[in-house]
FIMAR-460009 format. One record per residue (C-alpha): residue number from 1; x, y, z negated. Coordinates in steps of 0.25 Angstrom, whole numbers, m for minus. Each point is the difference from the previous one (the first is absolute). Example, Ala and Ser with C-alpha at 12.3 -4.5 7.8 and 13.67 -1.06 7.14 Angstrom:
2
<rec 1; <49; m18; m31>>
<rec 2; <6; 14; 2>>
***
This chain:
278
<rec 1; <187; 76; 17>>
<rec 2; <4; 5; m14>>
<rec 3; <m9; 12; 3>>
<rec 4; <m12; m9; 3>>
<rec 5; <3; m8; m13>>
<rec 6; <0; 13; m8>>
<rec 7; <m13; 5; 6>>
<rec 8; <m7; m13; m2>>
<rec 9; <5; m1; m15>>
<rec 10; <m5; 15; m2>>
<rec 11; <m13; m3; 7>>
<rec 12; <m2; m12; m9>>
<rec 13; <4; 8; m12>>
<rec 14; <m10; 11; 3>>
<rec 15; <m12; m11; 2>>
<rec 16; <4; m7; m13>>
<rec 17; <0; 13; m8>>
<rec 18; <m13; 4; 6>>
<rec 19; <m6; m13; m3>>
<rec 20; <4; 0; m14>>
<rec 21; <m4; 14; m2>>
<rec 22; <m14; m4; 5>>
<rec 23; <m1; m12; m9>>
<rec 24; <4; 8; m12>>
<rec 25; <m11; 10; 4>>
<rec 26; <m11; m10; 0>>
<rec 27; <6; m8; m12>>
<rec 28; <1; 13; m9>>
<rec 29; <m15; 1; m3>>
<rec 30; <m1; m14; m4>>
<rec 31; <13; 1; m9>>
<rec 32; <m6; 13; m6>>
<rec 33; <m14; m6; m4>>
<rec 34; <7; m11; m7>>
<rec 35; <9; 9; m7>>
<rec 36; <m12; 8; m5>>
<rec 37; <m7; m12; m5>>
<rec 38; <12; m4; m8>>
<rec 39; <1; 14; m7>>
<rec 40; <m7; 6; m12>>
<rec 41; <m11; 10; 5>>
<rec 42; <7; 12; m6>>
<rec 43; <14; m3; 7>>
<rec 44; <m6; 0; 14>>
<rec 45; <1; 15; 2>>
<rec 46; <13; 2; m6>>
<rec 47; <10; 8; 9>>
<rec 48; <10; m4; 4>>
<rec 49; <m6; m14; m1>>
<rec 50; <8; m11; m8>>
<rec 51; <6; m10; 10>>
<rec 52; <4; m9; m12>>
<rec 53; <m11; m3; m10>>
<rec 54; <m6; m10; m8>>
<rec 55; <m12; m7; 7>>
<rec 56; <m13; m3; m7>>
<rec 57; <m11; m9; 4>>
<rec 58; <m10; 8; m9>>
<rec 59; <m8; 5; 13>>
<rec 60; <m2; m14; 5>>
<rec 61; <m4; m5; m14>>
<rec 62; <m10; 11; m1>>
<rec 63; <m6; m2; 14>>
<rec 64; <m1; m15; m2>>
<rec 65; <m6; 2; m13>>
<rec 66; <m12; 8; 6>>
<rec 67; <m13; m8; 0>>
<rec 68; <m3; 4; 14>>
<rec 69; <13; m4; 6>>
<rec 70; <m2; m15; 2>>
<rec 71; <m14; 3; 6>>
<rec 72; <6; 10; 9>>
<rec 73; <11; m9; 5>>
<rec 74; <m9; m12; 3>>
<rec 75; <m10; 9; 7>>
<rec 76; <11; 5; 9>>
<rec 77; <5; m15; 2>>
<rec 78; <m14; m4; 3>>
<rec 79; <m3; 11; 9>>
<rec 80; <13; m1; 8>>
<rec 81; <0; m15; 2>>
<rec 82; <m15; 0; 4>>
<rec 83; <2; 12; 10>>
<rec 84; <12; m7; 6>>
<rec 85; <m7; m13; 2>>
<rec 86; <m13; 6; 6>>
<rec 87; <8; 9; 9>>
<rec 88; <9; m11; 5>>
<rec 89; <m12; m10; 2>>
<rec 90; <m9; 10; 7>>
<rec 91; <11; 7; 7>>
<rec 92; <6; m12; 6>>
<rec 93; <m13; m5; 5>>
<rec 94; <m3; 13; 6>>
<rec 95; <14; 2; 6>>
<rec 96; <m1; m14; 6>>
<rec 97; <m13; 3; 6>>
<rec 98; <5; 12; 7>>
<rec 99; <12; m6; 5>>
<rec 100; <m7; m13; 5>>
<rec 101; <m13; 4; 6>>
<rec 102; <m3; 10; 11>>
<rec 103; <m13; 8; m3>>
<rec 104; <m5; 14; 4>>
<rec 105; <5; 11; m9>>
<rec 106; <12; m7; m4>>
<rec 107; <9; 12; 3>>
<rec 108; <m9; 9; m7>>
<rec 109; <m1; m9; m12>>
<rec 110; <15; 1; m2>>
<rec 111; <0; 15; 1>>
<rec 112; <m11; 0; m10>>
<rec 113; <9; m8; m9>>
<rec 114; <11; 10; 1>>
<rec 115; <m9; 11; m3>>
<rec 116; <m6; m6; m12>>
<rec 117; <14; m2; m5>>
<rec 118; <3; 15; 2>>
<rec 119; <m12; 4; m8>>
<rec 120; <4; 5; m14>>
<rec 121; <m5; m8; m12>>
<rec 122; <m7; 12; m6>>
<rec 123; <m9; 0; 12>>
<rec 124; <m5; m14; m3>>
<rec 125; <m1; 1; m15>>
<rec 126; <m13; 8; m2>>
<rec 127; <m8; m8; 10>>
<rec 128; <5; m13; m6>>
<rec 129; <m3; 5; m14>>
<rec 130; <m15; 3; 4>>
<rec 131; <m1; m14; 7>>
<rec 132; <5; m7; m13>>
<rec 133; <m8; 9; m9>>
<rec 134; <m13; m5; 8>>
<rec 135; <5; m14; m2>>
<rec 136; <3; 2; m15>>
<rec 137; <14; m4; 3>>
<rec 138; <7; 13; m5>>
<rec 139; <10; m3; m12>>
<rec 140; <3; m14; 5>>
<rec 141; <12; m6; 6>>
<rec 142; <m8; m5; 12>>
<rec 143; <m2; 15; 4>>
<rec 144; <15; 3; m1>>
<rec 145; <3; m13; 8>>
<rec 146; <m10; 3; 11>>
<rec 147; <4; 14; 1>>
<rec 148; <15; m4; 2>>
<rec 149; <m4; m10; 10>>
<rec 150; <m8; 10; 8>>
<rec 151; <12; 10; 0>>
<rec 152; <11; m10; 2>>
<rec 153; <m6; m10; 10>>
<rec 154; <2; 9; 12>>
<rec 155; <15; 1; m4>>
<rec 156; <1; m16; m2>>
<rec 157; <m7; m3; 14>>
<rec 158; <9; 10; 7>>
<rec 159; <13; m6; m6>>
<rec 160; <m5; m14; 2>>
<rec 161; <m3; 3; 15>>
<rec 162; <15; 2; 3>>
<rec 163; <3; m14; m6>>
<rec 164; <m12; m7; 6>>
<rec 165; <4; 5; 14>>
<rec 166; <13; m8; m1>>
<rec 167; <m7; m13; m1>>
<rec 168; <3; m7; 14>>
<rec 169; <m13; m1; 8>>
<rec 170; <4; m14; 5>>
<rec 171; <m1; m6; m14>>
<rec 172; <m14; 5; m1>>
<rec 173; <m4; m5; 13>>
<rec 174; <6; m14; m2>>
<rec 175; <m7; m1; m13>>
<rec 176; <m13; 3; 6>>
<rec 177; <2; m10; 11>>
<rec 178; <3; m10; m11>>
<rec 179; <m13; 3; m6>>
<rec 180; <4; 9; m12>>
<rec 181; <m10; 11; m3>>
<rec 182; <3; 14; m2>>
<rec 183; <0; m1; m15>>
<rec 184; <9; m12; 0>>
<rec 185; <10; 8; 9>>
<rec 186; <0; 11; m10>>
<rec 187; <3; m9; m12>>
<rec 188; <10; m10; 7>>
<rec 189; <7; 9; 10>>
<rec 190; <m2; 15; m2>>
<rec 191; <2; 0; m15>>
<rec 192; <13; m8; 0>>
<rec 193; <6; 7; 11>>
<rec 194; <m3; 14; m6>>
<rec 195; <2; m3; m15>>
<rec 196; <12; 10; m1>>
<rec 197; <m9; 11; 6>>
<rec 198; <m12; m4; m9>>
<rec 199; <9; 0; m12>>
<rec 200; <6; 14; 3>>
<rec 201; <m14; 6; 2>>
<rec 202; <m5; m6; m13>>
<rec 203; <11; 6; m8>>
<rec 204; <m2; 13; 6>>
<rec 205; <m15; m1; m3>>
<rec 206; <3; m5; m14>>
<rec 207; <9; 12; m3>>
<rec 208; <m10; 10; 5>>
<rec 209; <m12; m6; m7>>
<rec 210; <9; m1; m13>>
<rec 211; <4; 14; 0>>
<rec 212; <m14; 6; 4>>
<rec 213; <m5; 11; m9>>
<rec 214; <m11; 8; 7>>
<rec 215; <m10; m11; 2>>
<rec 216; <2; m6; m13>>
<rec 217; <m1; 13; m8>>
<rec 218; <m13; 3; 7>>
<rec 219; <m7; m14; 0>>
<rec 220; <3; m5; m14>>
<rec 221; <0; 6; m14>>
<rec 222; <10; m3; m11>>
<rec 223; <m5; m14; m3>>
<rec 224; <4; m5; 14>>
<rec 225; <12; 10; 4>>
<rec 226; <12; m5; 6>>
<rec 227; <15; 4; m3>>
<rec 228; <1; 12; 9>>
<rec 229; <m12; 6; m7>>
<rec 230; <5; m4; m14>>
<rec 231; <11; 10; 2>>
<rec 232; <m10; 12; m1>>
<rec 233; <m2; m5; m15>>
<rec 234; <14; 5; m3>>
<rec 235; <m2; 14; 6>>
<rec 236; <m7; 11; m7>>
<rec 237; <m1; 15; m1>>
<rec 238; <6; 0; m14>>
<rec 239; <12; m10; 2>>
<rec 240; <5; m10; 10>>
<rec 241; <8; m12; m5>>
<rec 242; <10; m1; 12>>
<rec 243; <8; m12; m5>>
<rec 244; <m13; m8; m1>>
<rec 245; <m5; 5; 14>>
<rec 246; <14; m5; 5>>
<rec 247; <m1; m13; m7>>
<rec 248; <m14; m2; 7>>
<rec 249; <6; 3; 13>>
<rec 250; <11; m10; m2>>
<rec 251; <m10; m11; m4>>
<rec 252; <m8; 3; 12>>
<rec 253; <12; m1; 10>>
<rec 254; <4; m14; m6>>
<rec 255; <m11; m8; 7>>
<rec 256; <2; 6; 14>>
<rec 257; <16; m1; m1>>
<rec 258; <m2; m15; m4>>
<rec 259; <m9; m3; 11>>
<rec 260; <9; 7; 10>>
<rec 261; <12; m8; m5>>
<rec 262; <m7; m13; 0>>
<rec 263; <m5; 2; 14>>
<rec 264; <12; 6; 5>>
<rec 265; <3; m10; 11>>
<rec 266; <m15; 1; 5>>
<rec 267; <2; 15; 1>>
<rec 268; <13; m1; 8>>
<rec 269; <m7; m10; 9>>
<rec 270; <m12; 8; 2>>
<rec 271; <7; 13; 3>>
<rec 272; <8; m8; 11>>
<rec 273; <m11; m8; 6>>
<rec 274; <m1; 4; 14>>
<rec 275; <13; 8; 0>>
<rec 276; <6; m11; 9>>
<rec 277; <m7; m4; 13>>
<rec 278; <4; m13; 6>>
***
C-alpha cells in the first residue's frame, strides 16, 4: 500500500513538473517580448542580460505617436471584425444547408471544403489580386476583407459542421411540422443551441484575420495597412528599432487576449460541445 502511494505521488510529481516546464516554455517568448519593449534599444543585446532593470515606456510612446499607428489599428479592427462576421454568417448558412439537406455531390462538397482549407494563402493571393485589380478594388479594405473571407471561409464551414451535426434532428422535424421555415429553425433553434461553438469559431477567425500579414501586405499600400504590416516600418537595412518592434507586437496581442478572456466561457463550451453523448 505504501509503495503504491509513493509511486502515485512520484507519477503526479513528474506530470506536474512536465506541465510546469511546458507552460514556462510557452510563456517565455511572451515574457521576453514584453521585457524587450520595456528596455532601451541599446540595452537589448547586452550579455549577460540584466534581469533587474529600470523599465521605460519610450517605445510605446514612440509607436503611438506615429501618424500611421492609429490608422493601422483601426484598419486591423475593421478588417478583423468584418471578416469574422461575414465568415460566420456565410459559414453558418452553408454548414446548416450541408447538414440539413441531402443533395447530389454533398460528400464531394465537404471534401472540396477541406482541400480549399489546405491550400496555402500564397496560392490565392495573386489570382485575387488580379481580380481586384480589374475591379479597381486594390488598396482598399474591401479587397483585404474579401480575400480573408475567401481564405478563411472553408475553415469556418468545416469547424461549424461539427457543431451543427450535434443539433437533434427531432427538434428540426418538430419545428417543420409546426410550420416553422428553415430560416426560422436556423434563427430560433440552431443558433441558440450552437452559440458556444459559433463563439469559439468566431474567436479563431478573429485571431487569424487580426494577425494576417501576407494578404494585407499585397493588397494595400501604406495608407490602408494593418498593424502586422506596420511592423515592417521599424525594420530596415541600416538599423532596427527592436524595442519599438516588440512594443507593436505587444499592442497587437492585446485585443486577441481581451477577446479570448471575455469569451472564455464560450470557448470552453464550444470545445466540449459534442464530447458527451446522451
